[in-house]
N, C-alpha and C positions, 0 to 999 in steps of 0.2 A: 257534935257530929250527927248527921242524920242516921236514923236507923236503916237497916237493910235486912232483906230476907237471907237468913243464914245459908241457904242453899247456894247463894251467889259467891260465897267466900272462896270456894275452890275454883270456880270459873274465873274469878278475878285473878287468882294466883297464876292460873294457866295463861291468861292474857298478858300478865306482866312478863312472863317468860318468853312470850311469842310476839312481842311488839313489832309493828311494821317499821320500815326504815324511817318513814316520816314521824311516827310516834317517838322513835328513839332520838331522832334529831331534835325534836321539840323538847323532849324530856331533859336532854343535856342542857338546855337553856332555862328550864323551869325549876329544876331540882336545887336543893340546898338554899332555898329562899333567895334566889338570884333576882327575883322581880319584887323590888321594894320591900324585901324582908318577909314576903308572904310565902307560907308553906303550901306547896302543891303536892297532891297525892296522885299516883297513877293507877289507872284501872280500879277506881274506887266504887264499891257498891253504894248506891243511894236508893233506899226503898226497894223497888223492884227492877232497877236498872244498874248497869255498870257504866260509869262515866270514864272516858279516856283519861281526863285530868280534872281534879277538883281542888279548889281552894276554899276551905271552910270559912276562913276569916272574912272573905269578901263575897262569899256565896256565889262562886263562879265555876261553871263547868265549861271545859274546852273539849270539843270533839274534833277529831281528825278523821275525815271521811274518805273512804275509798270509793271505787266506781259503783259498788252495789247501792250506795246511798243516793245515787242519782237516777235509779230506776223507780218506777211507780210505787212498788211495794216498799222500797227503802225510804222514799220520800214520805210516805204515809206513816210509817213507823217512827221516823225522825220527828215528824210534826206532833204526833201523839206524845212522844217522849219529852220534847221541848215544852209542850203545853203542861204536862204533868210536873216537870221540874220547876217551871216558872210559877206554878201554883204553890210550890213550896217556898217561893221567894228566891229561887236560884236562877241566875241569869245563865243562858247558854249561848256560847259563841262557837261557830263552826268554821273550819278551814278544810280545804281539800288536801289530799296527800301531795298533789302537785304544788300547791301554794307553799306548803311547809318545806318541801324539798328545794324549790327554786327561788323562793322569796322569804327565807327564814327571818331575815332582819326586819322585813315589813310586818310579818306575822307577830314577831316579838314586840315591835313598836305598838301594834294595835292592842296586844294583851297588856302591855305596860300602861298604856293610856286608860284602858278600861279598869285595871286594878287601881290606878291612881284615883280615878273618878269615884270608884266604889269606896275606897278608903276615906276620901274627903266627905262622902255623904253619910258616913257613920256617926 
């Protein structure tokens, strides 16, 4: 597992207790190794960031973005975060809250395909 800044531990715990509807819906489909037997963690600290969902086995972060992520400041922070995580060898995939809530099966299919691809390349 990647290291993280200890100060993030409590923040991650709070985020797990206050997940958005979209995060909760996606979590119901990721938890308990439902995607090809791969374990996902929710609100997982990685270095100086907290990822919405993280699968260590395939080095994959899934982010579920609300409207603030589409504003200039949010886009810039997300780009920095993605670049940093990719520098650690972690792939980042993003979905909007709306995508998750309205097209959950399509979202899961994309995640499934990506996990399968990453498992095959190991």
